[in-house]
mmCIF file of the N, C-alpha and C atoms, coordinates in Angstrom:
data_MODEL
# 
_entry.id   MODEL 
# 
loop_
_atom_site.group_PDB 
_atom_site.id 
_atom_site.type_symbol 
_atom_site.label_atom_id 
_atom_site.label_alt_id 
_atom_site.label_comp_id 
_atom_site.label_asym_id 
_atom_site.label_entity_id 
_atom_site.label_seq_id 
_atom_site.pdbx_PDB_ins_code 
_atom_site.Cartn_x 
_atom_site.Cartn_y 
_atom_site.Cartn_z 
_atom_site.occupancy 
_atom_site.B_iso_or_equiv 
_atom_site.pdbx_formal_charge 
_atom_site.auth_seq_id 
_atom_site.auth_comp_id 
_atom_site.auth_asym_id 
_atom_site.auth_atom_id 
_atom_site.pdbx_PDB_model_num 
ATOM 1   N N  . MET A 1 1  ? 1.360   -7.235  3.131   1.00 0.00 ? 1  MET A N  1 
ATOM 2   C CA . MET A 1 1  ? 1.535   -7.384  1.697   1.00 0.00 ? 1  MET A CA 1 
ATOM 3   C C  . MET A 1 1  ? 0.480   -8.371  1.210   1.00 0.00 ? 1  MET A C  1 
ATOM 4   N N  . SER A 1 2  ? -0.111  -8.048  0.072   1.00 0.00 ? 2  SER A N  1 
ATOM 5   C CA . SER A 1 2  ? -1.147  -8.924  -0.472  1.00 0.00 ? 2  SER A CA 1 
ATOM 6   C C  . SER A 1 2  ? -0.529  -10.210 -1.022  1.00 0.00 ? 2  SER A C  1 
ATOM 7   N N  . THR A 1 3  ? -1.367  -11.212 -1.133  1.00 0.00 ? 3  THR A N  1 
ATOM 8   C CA . THR A 1 3  ? -0.928  -12.503 -1.665  1.00 0.00 ? 3  THR A CA 1 
ATOM 9   C C  . THR A 1 3  ? -0.466  -12.359 -3.112  1.00 0.00 ? 3  THR A C  1 
ATOM 10  N N  . LEU A 1 4  ? -1.208  -11.580 -3.875  1.00 0.00 ? 4  LEU A N  1 
ATOM 11  C CA . LEU A 1 4  ? -0.844  -11.396 -5.283  1.00 0.00 ? 4  LEU A CA 1 
ATOM 12  C C  . LEU A 1 4  ? 0.513   -10.713 -5.419  1.00 0.00 ? 4  LEU A C  1 
ATOM 13  N N  . LEU A 1 5  ? 0.751   -9.699  -4.595  1.00 0.00 ? 5  LEU A N  1 
ATOM 14  C CA . LEU A 1 5  ? 2.047   -9.016  -4.650  1.00 0.00 ? 5  LEU A CA 1 
ATOM 15  C C  . LEU A 1 5  ? 3.167   -9.961  -4.227  1.00 0.00 ? 5  LEU A C  1 
ATOM 16  N N  . GLU A 1 6  ? 2.926   -10.786 -3.225  1.00 0.00 ? 6  GLU A N  1 
ATOM 17  C CA . GLU A 1 6  ? 3.929   -11.770 -2.798  1.00 0.00 ? 6  GLU A CA 1 
ATOM 18  C C  . GLU A 1 6  ? 4.245   -12.735 -3.935  1.00 0.00 ? 6  GLU A C  1 
ATOM 19  N N  . GLN A 1 7  ? 3.216   -13.163 -4.675  1.00 0.00 ? 7  GLN A N  1 
ATOM 20  C CA . GLN A 1 7  ? 3.431   -14.070 -5.803  1.00 0.00 ? 7  GLN A CA 1 
ATOM 21  C C  . GLN A 1 7  ? 4.270   -13.392 -6.884  1.00 0.00 ? 7  GLN A C  1 
ATOM 22  N N  . ALA A 1 8  ? 3.956   -12.128 -7.158  1.00 0.00 ? 8  ALA A N  1 
ATOM 23  C CA . ALA A 1 8  ? 4.708   -11.390 -8.176  1.00 0.00 ? 8  ALA A CA 1 
ATOM 24  C C  . ALA A 1 8  ? 6.170   -11.249 -7.770  1.00 0.00 ? 8  ALA A C  1 
ATOM 25  N N  . ILE A 1 9  ? 6.415   -10.935 -6.524  1.00 0.00 ? 9  ILE A N  1 
ATOM 26  C CA . ILE A 1 9  ? 7.790   -10.761 -6.050  1.00 0.00 ? 9  ILE A CA 1 
ATOM 27  C C  . ILE A 1 9  ? 8.544   -12.089 -6.110  1.00 0.00 ? 9  ILE A C  1 
ATOM 28  N N  . CYS A 1 10 ? 7.882   -13.177 -5.766  1.00 0.00 ? 10 CYS A N  1 
ATOM 29  C CA . CYS A 1 10 ? 8.532   -14.491 -5.861  1.00 0.00 ? 10 CYS A CA 1 
ATOM 30  C C  . CYS A 1 10 ? 8.959   -14.781 -7.294  1.00 0.00 ? 10 CYS A C  1 
ATOM 31  N N  . GLN A 1 11 ? 8.110   -14.441 -8.245  1.00 0.00 ? 11 GLN A N  1 
ATOM 32  C CA . GLN A 1 11 ? 8.468   -14.666 -9.647  1.00 0.00 ? 11 GLN A CA 1 
ATOM 33  C C  . GLN A 1 11 ? 9.560   -13.712 -10.107 1.00 0.00 ? 11 GLN A C  1 
ATOM 34  N N  . LEU A 1 12 ? 9.512   -12.479 -9.595  1.00 0.00 ? 12 LEU A N  1 
ATOM 35  C CA . LEU A 1 12 ? 10.554  -11.508 -9.954  1.00 0.00 ? 12 LEU A CA 1 
ATOM 36  C C  . LEU A 1 12 ? 11.935  -11.971 -9.506  1.00 0.00 ? 12 LEU A C  1 
ATOM 37  N N  . LYS A 1 13 ? 12.003  -12.640 -8.380  1.00 0.00 ? 13 LYS A N  1 
ATOM 38  C CA . LYS A 1 13 ? 13.287  -13.098 -7.849  1.00 0.00 ? 13 LYS A CA 1 
ATOM 39  C C  . LYS A 1 13 ? 13.991  -14.059 -8.800  1.00 0.00 ? 13 LYS A C  1 
ATOM 40  N N  . ASN A 1 14 ? 13.216  -14.697 -9.671  1.00 0.00 ? 14 ASN A N  1 
ATOM 41  C CA . ASN A 1 14 ? 13.796  -15.662 -10.610 1.00 0.00 ? 14 ASN A CA 1 
ATOM 42  C C  . ASN A 1 14 ? 14.281  -15.021 -11.901 1.00 0.00 ? 14 ASN A C  1 
ATOM 43  N N  . LEU A 1 15 ? 13.992  -13.752 -12.083 1.00 0.00 ? 15 LEU A N  1 
ATOM 44  C CA . LEU A 1 15 ? 14.424  -13.048 -13.294 1.00 0.00 ? 15 LEU A CA 1 
ATOM 45  C C  . LEU A 1 15 ? 15.842  -12.527 -13.131 1.00 0.00 ? 15 LEU A C  1 
ATOM 46  N N  . PRO A 1 16 ? 16.514  -12.269 -14.247 1.00 0.00 ? 16 PRO A N  1 
ATOM 47  C CA . PRO A 1 16 ? 17.842  -11.648 -14.176 1.00 0.00 ? 16 PRO A CA 1 
ATOM 48  C C  . PRO A 1 16 ? 17.734  -10.258 -13.520 1.00 0.00 ? 16 PRO A C  1 
ATOM 49  N N  . THR A 1 17 ? 18.817  -9.823  -12.946 1.00 0.00 ? 17 THR A N  1 
ATOM 50  C CA . THR A 1 17 ? 18.843  -8.558  -12.208 1.00 0.00 ? 17 THR A CA 1 
ATOM 51  C C  . THR A 1 17 ? 18.389  -7.381  -13.054 1.00 0.00 ? 17 THR A C  1 
ATOM 52  N N  . ASN A 1 18 ? 18.820  -7.323  -14.308 1.00 0.00 ? 18 ASN A N  1 
ATOM 53  C CA . ASN A 1 18 ? 18.439  -6.189  -15.147 1.00 0.00 ? 18 ASN A CA 1 
ATOM 54  C C  . ASN A 1 18 ? 16.921  -6.138  -15.368 1.00 0.00 ? 18 ASN A C  1 
ATOM 55  N N  . GLN A 1 19 ? 16.276  -7.291  -15.511 1.00 0.00 ? 19 GLN A N  1 
ATOM 56  C CA . GLN A 1 19 ? 14.823  -7.324  -15.666 1.00 0.00 ? 19 GLN A CA 1 
ATOM 57  C C  . GLN A 1 19 ? 14.124  -6.954  -14.348 1.00 0.00 ? 19 GLN A C  1 
ATOM 58  N N  . GLN A 1 20 ? 14.695  -7.408  -13.246 1.00 0.00 ? 20 GLN A N  1 
ATOM 59  C CA . GLN A 1 20 ? 14.144  -7.030  -11.941 1.00 0.00 ? 20 GLN A CA 1 
ATOM 60  C C  . GLN A 1 20 ? 14.166  -5.513  -11.785 1.00 0.00 ? 20 GLN A C  1 
ATOM 61  N N  . ASP A 1 21 ? 15.289  -4.906  -12.173 1.00 0.00 ? 21 ASP A N  1 
ATOM 62  C CA . ASP A 1 21 ? 15.426  -3.455  -12.057 1.00 0.00 ? 21 ASP A CA 1 
ATOM 63  C C  . ASP A 1 21 ? 14.441  -2.725  -12.969 1.00 0.00 ? 21 ASP A C  1 
ATOM 64  N N  . GLU A 1 22 ? 14.241  -3.231  -14.169 1.00 0.00 ? 22 GLU A N  1 
ATOM 65  C CA . GLU A 1 22 ? 13.293  -2.608  -15.093 1.00 0.00 ? 22 GLU A CA 1 
ATOM 66  C C  . GLU A 1 22 ? 11.876  -2.633  -14.528 1.00 0.00 ? 22 GLU A C  1 
ATOM 67  N N  . ILE A 1 23 ? 11.483  -3.774  -13.976 1.00 0.00 ? 23 ILE A N  1 
ATOM 68  C CA . ILE A 1 23 ? 10.143  -3.897  -13.399 1.00 0.00 ? 23 ILE A CA 1 
ATOM 69  C C  . ILE A 1 23 ? 10.027  -3.048  -12.141 1.00 0.00 ? 23 ILE A C  1 
ATOM 70  N N  . ALA A 1 24 ? 11.076  -2.993  -11.359 1.00 0.00 ? 24 ALA A N  1 
ATOM 71  C CA . ALA A 1 24 ? 11.067  -2.162  -10.155 1.00 0.00 ? 24 ALA A CA 1 
ATOM 72  C C  . ALA A 1 24 ? 10.875  -0.691  -10.512 1.00 0.00 ? 24 ALA A C  1 
ATOM 73  N N  . LEU A 1 25 ? 11.538  -0.235  -11.582 1.00 0.00 ? 25 LEU A N  1 
ATOM 74  C CA . LEU A 1 25 ? 11.371  1.148   -12.030 1.00 0.00 ? 25 LEU A CA 1 
ATOM 75  C C  . LEU A 1 25 ? 9.936   1.430   -12.469 1.00 0.00 ? 25 LEU A C  1 
ATOM 76  N N  . ILE A 1 26 ? 9.341   0.480   -13.168 1.00 0.00 ? 26 ILE A N  1 
ATOM 77  C CA . ILE A 1 26 ? 7.953   0.641   -13.608 1.00 0.00 ? 26 ILE A CA 1 
ATOM 78  C C  . ILE A 1 26 ? 7.031   0.770   -12.391 1.00 0.00 ? 26 ILE A C  1 
ATOM 79  N N  . ILE A 1 27 ? 7.234   -0.090  -11.425 1.00 0.00 ? 27 ILE A N  1 
ATOM 80  C CA . ILE A 1 27 ? 6.399   -0.051  -10.218 1.00 0.00 ? 27 ILE A CA 1 
ATOM 81  C C  . ILE A 1 27 ? 6.579   1.271   -9.483  1.00 0.00 ? 27 ILE A C  1 
ATOM 82  N N  . LEU A 1 28 ? 7.820   1.699   -9.311  1.00 0.00 ? 28 LEU A N  1 
ATOM 83  C CA . LEU A 1 28 ? 8.077   2.957   -8.607  1.00 0.00 ? 28 LEU A CA 1 
ATOM 84  C C  . LEU A 1 28 ? 7.483   4.150   -9.341  1.00 0.00 ? 28 LEU A C  1 
ATOM 85  N N  . GLU A 1 29 ? 7.575   4.147   -10.671 1.00 0.00 ? 29 GLU A N  1 
ATOM 86  C CA . GLU A 1 29 ? 6.978   5.232   -11.459 1.00 0.00 ? 29 GLU A CA 1 
ATOM 87  C C  . GLU A 1 29 ? 5.460   5.245   -11.316 1.00 0.00 ? 29 GLU A C  1 
ATOM 88  N N  . GLU A 1 30 ? 4.849   4.079   -11.315 1.00 0.00 ? 30 GLU A N  1 
ATOM 89  C CA . GLU A 1 30 ? 3.394   3.984   -11.148 1.00 0.00 ? 30 GLU A CA 1 
ATOM 90  C C  . GLU A 1 30 ? 2.967   4.507   -9.774  1.00 0.00 ? 30 GLU A C  1 
ATOM 91  N N  . ILE A 1 31 ? 3.720   4.157   -8.758  1.00 0.00 ? 31 ILE A N  1 
ATOM 92  C CA . ILE A 1 31 ? 3.406   4.633   -7.409  1.00 0.00 ? 31 ILE A CA 1 
ATOM 93  C C  . ILE A 1 31 ? 3.528   6.144   -7.348  1.00 0.00 ? 31 ILE A C  1 
ATOM 94  N N  . GLU A 1 32 ? 4.580   6.697   -7.926  1.00 0.00 ? 32 GLU A N  1 
ATOM 95  C CA . GLU A 1 32 ? 4.775   8.150   -7.920  1.00 0.00 ? 32 GLU A CA 1 
ATOM 96  C C  . GLU A 1 32 ? 3.659   8.851   -8.696  1.00 0.00 ? 32 GLU A C  1 
ATOM 97  N N  . ASP A 1 33 ? 3.276   8.292   -9.848  1.00 0.00 ? 33 ASP A N  1 
ATOM 98  C CA . ASP A 1 33 ? 2.170   8.868   -10.620 1.00 0.00 ? 33 ASP A CA 1 
ATOM 99  C C  . ASP A 1 33 ? 0.881   8.862   -9.812  1.00 0.00 ? 33 ASP A C  1 
ATOM 100 N N  . GLU A 1 34 ? 0.622   7.770   -9.125  1.00 0.00 ? 34 GLU A N  1 
ATOM 101 C CA . GLU A 1 34 ? -0.590  7.671   -8.309  1.00 0.00 ? 34 GLU A CA 1 
ATOM 102 C C  . GLU A 1 34 ? -0.579  8.710   -7.188  1.00 0.00 ? 34 GLU A C  1 
ATOM 103 N N  . LEU A 1 35 ? 0.569   8.893   -6.559  1.00 0.00 ? 35 LEU A N  1 
ATOM 104 C CA . LEU A 1 35 ? 0.684   9.893   -5.491  1.00 0.00 ? 35 LEU A CA 1 
ATOM 105 C C  . LEU A 1 35 ? 0.478   11.308  -6.033  1.00 0.00 ? 35 LEU A C  1 
ATOM 106 N N  . LYS A 1 36 ? 1.008   11.580  -7.225  1.00 0.00 ? 36 LYS A N  1 
ATOM 107 C CA . LYS A 1 36 ? 0.821   12.902  -7.837  1.00 0.00 ? 36 LYS A CA 1 
ATOM 108 C C  . LYS A 1 36 ? -0.651  13.164  -8.115  1.00 0.00 ? 36 LYS A C  1 
ATOM 109 N N  . TRP A 1 37 ? -1.348  12.173  -8.688  1.00 0.00 ? 37 TRP A N  1 
ATOM 110 C CA . TRP A 1 37 ? -2.777  12.337  -8.964  1.00 0.00 ? 37 TRP A CA 1 
ATOM 111 C C  . TRP A 1 37 ? -3.560  12.564  -7.682  1.00 0.00 ? 37 TRP A C  1 
ATOM 112 N N  . GLU A 1 38 ? -3.211  11.800  -6.653  1.00 0.00 ? 38 GLU A N  1 
ATOM 113 C CA . GLU A 1 38 ? -3.903  11.933  -5.373  1.00 0.00 ? 38 GLU A CA 1 
ATOM 114 C C  . GLU A 1 38 ? -3.697  13.327  -4.782  1.00 0.00 ? 38 GLU A C  1 
ATOM 115 N N  . ARG A 1 39 ? -2.452  13.818  -4.839  1.00 0.00 ? 39 ARG A N  1 
ATOM 116 C CA . ARG A 1 39 ? -2.184  15.169  -4.328  1.00 0.00 ? 39 ARG A CA 1 
ATOM 117 C C  . ARG A 1 39 ? -2.925  16.219  -5.147  1.00 0.00 ? 39 ARG A C  1 
ATOM 118 N N  . SER A 1 40 ? -2.901  16.074  -6.459  1.00 0.00 ? 40 SER A N  1 
ATOM 119 C CA . SER A 1 40 ? -3.600  17.028  -7.324  1.00 0.00 ? 40 SER A CA 1 
ATOM 120 C C  . SER A 1 40 ? -5.091  17.034  -7.042  1.00 0.00 ? 40 SER A C  1 
ATOM 121 N N  . PHE A 1 41 ? -5.661  15.861  -6.902  1.00 0.00 ? 41 PHE A N  1 
ATOM 122 C CA . PHE A 1 41 ? -7.088  15.763  -6.626  1.00 0.00 ? 41 PHE A CA 1 
ATOM 123 C C  . PHE A 1 41 ? -7.415  16.386  -5.273  1.00 0.00 ? 41 PHE A C  1 
ATOM 124 N N  . ASN A 1 42 ? -6.632  16.069  -4.264  1.00 0.00 ? 42 ASN A N  1 
ATOM 125 C CA . ASN A 1 42 ? -6.878  16.620  -2.930  1.00 0.00 ? 42 ASN A CA 1 
ATOM 126 C C  . ASN A 1 42 ? -6.736  18.135  -2.915  1.00 0.00 ? 42 ASN A C  1 
ATOM 127 N N  . ASN A 1 43 ? -5.794  18.648  -3.679  1.00 0.00 ? 43 ASN A N  1 
ATOM 128 C CA . ASN A 1 43 ? -5.569  20.094  -3.711  1.00 0.00 ? 43 ASN A CA 1 
ATOM 129 C C  . ASN A 1 43 ? -6.599  20.834  -4.559  1.00 0.00 ? 43 ASN A C  1 
ATOM 130 N N  . SER A 1 44 ? -7.345  20.121  -5.378  1.00 0.00 ? 44 SER A N  1 
ATOM 131 C CA . SER A 1 44 ? -8.294  20.774  -6.273  1.00 0.00 ? 44 SER A CA 1 
ATOM 132 C C  . SER A 1 44 ? -9.703  20.868  -5.701  1.00 0.00 ? 44 SER A C  1 
ATOM 133 N N  . GLN A 1 45 ? -9.943  20.278  -4.563  1.00 0.00 ? 45 GLN A N  1 
ATOM 134 C CA . GLN A 1 45 ? -11.302 20.245  -4.027  1.00 0.00 ? 45 GLN A CA 1 
ATOM 135 C C  . GLN A 1 45 ? -11.870 21.639  -3.769  1.00 0.00 ? 45 GLN A C  1 
ATOM 136 N N  . ASP A 1 46 ? -11.080 22.538  -3.226  1.00 0.00 ? 46 ASP A N  1 
ATOM 137 C CA . ASP A 1 46 ? -11.561 23.893  -2.972  1.00 0.00 ? 46 ASP A CA 1 
ATOM 138 C C  . ASP A 1 46 ? -11.898 24.608  -4.281  1.00 0.00 ? 46 ASP A C  1 
ATOM 139 N N  . VAL A 1 47 ? -11.052 24.439  -5.270  1.00 0.00 ? 47 VAL A N  1 
ATOM 140 C CA . VAL A 1 47 ? -11.286 25.073  -6.570  1.00 0.00 ? 47 VAL A CA 1 
ATOM 141 C C  . VAL A 1 47 ? -12.555 24.513  -7.203  1.00 0.00 ? 47 VAL A C  1 
ATOM 142 N N  . LEU A 1 48 ? -12.718 23.194  -7.149  1.00 0.00 ? 48 LEU A N  1 
ATOM 143 C CA . LEU A 1 48 ? -13.905 22.575  -7.730  1.00 0.00 ? 48 LEU A CA 1 
ATOM 144 C C  . LEU A 1 48 ? -15.175 23.018  -7.015  1.00 0.00 ? 48 LEU A C  1 
ATOM 145 N N  . ALA A 1 49 ? -15.117 23.123  -5.704  1.00 0.00 ? 49 ALA A N  1 
ATOM 146 C CA . ALA A 1 49 ? -16.277 23.575  -4.934  1.00 0.00 ? 49 ALA A CA 1 
ATOM 147 C C  . ALA A 1 49 ? -16.639 25.012  -5.315  1.00 0.00 ? 49 ALA A C  1 
ATOM 148 N N  . LYS A 1 50 ? -15.641 25.860  -5.478  1.00 0.00 ? 50 LYS A N  1 
ATOM 149 C CA . LYS A 1 50 ? -15.880 27.252  -5.866  1.00 0.00 ? 50 LYS A CA 1 
ATOM 150 C C  . LYS A 1 50 ? -16.509 27.326  -7.253  1.00 0.00 ? 50 LYS A C  1 
ATOM 151 N N  . LEU A 1 51 ? -15.991 26.552  -8.200  1.00 0.00 ? 51 LEU A N  1 
ATOM 152 C CA . LEU A 1 51 ? -16.543 26.533  -9.547  1.00 0.00 ? 51 LEU A CA 1 
ATOM 153 C C  . LEU A 1 51 ? -17.988 26.017  -9.550  1.00 0.00 ? 51 LEU A C  1 
ATOM 154 N N  . ALA A 1 52 ? -18.262 25.010  -8.743  1.00 0.00 ? 52 ALA A N  1 
ATOM 155 C CA . ALA A 1 52 ? -19.617 24.475  -8.664  1.00 0.00 ? 52 ALA A CA 1 
ATOM 156 C C  . ALA A 1 52 ? -20.574 25.515  -8.099  1.00 0.00 ? 52 ALA A C  1 
ATOM 157 N N  . THR A 1 53 ? -20.143 26.243  -7.086  1.00 0.00 ? 53 THR A N  1 
ATOM 158 C CA . THR A 1 53 ? -20.974 27.296  -6.495  1.00 0.00 ? 53 THR A CA 1 
ATOM 159 C C  . THR A 1 53 ? -21.251 28.393  -7.513  1.00 0.00 ? 53 THR A C  1 
ATOM 160 N N  . GLU A 1 54 ? -20.225 28.810  -8.242  1.00 0.00 ? 54 GLU A N  1 
ATOM 161 C CA . GLU A 1 54 ? -20.393 29.836  -9.271  1.00 0.00 ? 54 GLU A CA 1 
ATOM 162 C C  . GLU A 1 54 ? -21.358 29.367  -10.358 1.00 0.00 ? 54 GLU A C  1 
ATOM 163 N N  . ALA A 1 55 ? -21.240 28.115  -10.780 1.00 0.00 ? 55 ALA A N  1 
ATOM 164 C CA . ALA A 1 55 ? -22.117 27.580  -11.821 1.00 0.00 ? 55 ALA A CA 1 
ATOM 165 C C  . ALA A 1 55 ? -23.566 27.551  -11.328 1.00 0.00 ? 55 ALA A C  1 
ATOM 166 N N  . LEU A 1 56 ? -23.767 27.139  -10.095 1.00 0.00 ? 56 LEU A N  1 
ATOM 167 C CA . LEU A 1 56 ? -25.116 27.107  -9.534  1.00 0.00 ? 56 LEU A CA 1 
ATOM 168 C C  . LEU A 1 56 ? -25.703 28.510  -9.440  1.00 0.00 ? 56 LEU A C  1 
ATOM 169 N N  . GLN A 1 57 ? -24.901 29.475  -9.029  1.00 0.00 ? 57 GLN A N  1 
ATOM 170 C CA . GLN A 1 57 ? -25.367 30.859  -8.938  1.00 0.00 ? 57 GLN A CA 1 
ATOM 171 C C  . GLN A 1 57 ? -25.742 31.401  -10.319 1.00 0.00 ? 57 GLN A C  1 
ATOM 172 N N  . GLU A 1 58 ? -24.947 31.103  -11.321 1.00 0.00 ? 58 GLU A N  1 
ATOM 173 C CA . GLU A 1 58 ? -25.260 31.545  -12.682 1.00 0.00 ? 58 GLU A CA 1 
ATOM 174 C C  . GLU A 1 58 ? -26.551 30.894  -13.176 1.00 0.00 ? 58 GLU A C  1 
ATOM 175 N N  . TYR A 1 59 ? -26.730 29.624  -12.855 1.00 0.00 ? 59 TYR A N  1 
ATOM 176 C CA . TYR A 1 59 ? -27.950 28.917  -13.252 1.00 0.00 ? 59 TYR A CA 1 
ATOM 177 C C  . TYR A 1 59 ? -29.169 29.560  -12.583 1.00 0.00 ? 59 TYR A C  1 
ATOM 178 N N  . GLN A 1 60 ? -29.068 29.794  -11.287 1.00 0.00 ? 60 GLN A N  1 
ATOM 179 C CA . GLN A 1 60 ? -30.181 30.369  -10.539 1.00 0.00 ? 60 GLN A CA 1 
ATOM 180 C C  . GLN A 1 60 ? -30.485 31.802  -10.993 1.00 0.00 ? 60 GLN A C  1 
ATOM 181 N N  . ALA A 1 61 ? -29.490 32.511  -11.492 1.00 0.00 ? 61 ALA A N  1 
ATOM 182 C CA . ALA A 1 61 ? -29.678 33.881  -11.971 1.00 0.00 ? 61 ALA A CA 1 
ATOM 183 C C  . ALA A 1 61 ? -30.147 33.906  -13.428 1.00 0.00 ? 61 ALA A C  1 
ATOM 184 N N  . GLY A 1 62 ? -30.335 32.752  -14.025 1.00 0.00 ? 62 GLY A N  1 
ATOM 185 C CA . GLY A 1 62 ? -30.807 32.682  -15.405 1.00 0.00 ? 62 GLY A CA 1 
ATOM 186 C C  . GLY A 1 62 ? -29.758 33.033  -16.431 1.00 0.00 ? 62 GLY A C  1 
ATOM 187 N N  . LYS A 1 63 ? -28.494 32.907  -16.068 1.00 0.00 ? 63 LYS A N  1 
ATOM 188 C CA . LYS A 1 63 ? -27.403 33.269  -16.978 1.00 0.00 ? 63 LYS A CA 1 
ATOM 189 C C  . LYS A 1 63 ? -26.866 32.076  -17.776 1.00 0.00 ? 63 LYS A C  1 
ATOM 190 N N  . THR A 1 64 ? -27.586 30.968  -17.725 1.00 0.00 ? 64 THR A N  1 
ATOM 191 C CA . THR A 1 64 ? -27.133 29.777  -18.446 1.00 0.00 ? 64 THR A CA 1 
ATOM 192 C C  . THR A 1 64 ? -28.162 29.414  -19.500 1.00 0.00 ? 64 THR A C  1 
ATOM 193 N N  . GLN A 1 65 ? -27.751 28.575  -20.416 1.00 0.00 ? 65 GLN A N  1 
ATOM 194 C CA . GLN A 1 65 ? -28.699 28.070  -21.409 1.00 0.00 ? 65 GLN A CA 1 
ATOM 195 C C  . GLN A 1 65 ? -28.528 26.567  -21.541 1.00 0.00 ? 65 GLN A C  1 
ATOM 196 N N  . GLU A 1 66 ? -29.613 25.926  -21.901 1.00 0.00 ? 66 GLU A N  1 
ATOM 197 C CA . GLU A 1 66 ? -29.588 24.479  -22.029 1.00 0.00 ? 66 GLU A CA 1 
ATOM 198 C C  . GLU A 1 66 ? -28.723 24.086  -23.216 1.00 0.00 ? 66 GLU A C  1 
ATOM 199 N N  . LEU A 1 67 ? -27.928 23.066  -23.038 1.00 0.00 ? 67 LEU A N  1 
ATOM 200 C CA . LEU A 1 67 ? -27.055 22.572  -24.094 1.00 0.00 ? 67 LEU A CA 1 
ATOM 201 C C  . LEU A 1 67 ? -27.796 21.539  -24.912 1.00 0.00 ? 67 LEU A C  1 
ATOM 202 N N  . ASP A 1 68 ? -27.807 21.717  -26.216 1.00 0.00 ? 68 ASP A N  1 
ATOM 203 C CA . ASP A 1 68 ? -28.427 20.763  -27.122 1.00 0.00 ? 68 ASP A CA 1 
ATOM 204 C C  . ASP A 1 68 ? -27.321 19.926  -27.750 1.00 0.00 ? 68 ASP A C  1 
ATOM 205 N N  . PRO A 1 69 ? -27.183 18.669  -27.330 1.00 0.00 ? 69 PRO A N  1 
ATOM 206 C CA . PRO A 1 69 ? -26.090 17.842  -27.850 1.00 0.00 ? 69 PRO A CA 1 
ATOM 207 C C  . PRO A 1 69 ? -26.232 17.506  -29.328 1.00 0.00 ? 69 PRO A C  1 
ATOM 208 N N  . GLN A 1 70 ? -27.398 17.774  -29.922 1.00 0.00 ? 70 GLN A N  1 
ATOM 209 C CA . GLN A 1 70 ? -27.626 17.473  -31.341 1.00 0.00 ? 70 GLN A CA 1 
ATOM 210 C C  . GLN A 1 70 ? -27.063 18.555  -32.259 1.00 0.00 ? 70 GLN A C  1 
ATOM 211 N N  . THR A 1 71 ? -26.716 19.713  -31.689 1.00 0.00 ? 71 THR A N  1 
ATOM 212 C CA . THR A 1 71 ? -26.225 20.796  -32.560 1.00 0.00 ? 71 THR A CA 1 
ATOM 213 C C  . THR A 1 71 ? -24.741 20.970  -32.434 1.00 0.00 ? 71 THR A C  1 
# 
């Protein structure tokens, strides 16, 4: 456990139980959100690689046009 997390937990112990529970829920939700993003990212690598290959093939075949950000 990191020093910062240990400090946070020490301070949490001094809060009323209801506040401890509220903060615990926030932490657990953040962890779950992070895990979901990580799973989504890991599962999307094949799709992203396929899209990149298709885009490169279209570019090499002359099927793309330069984007003008001014228009």
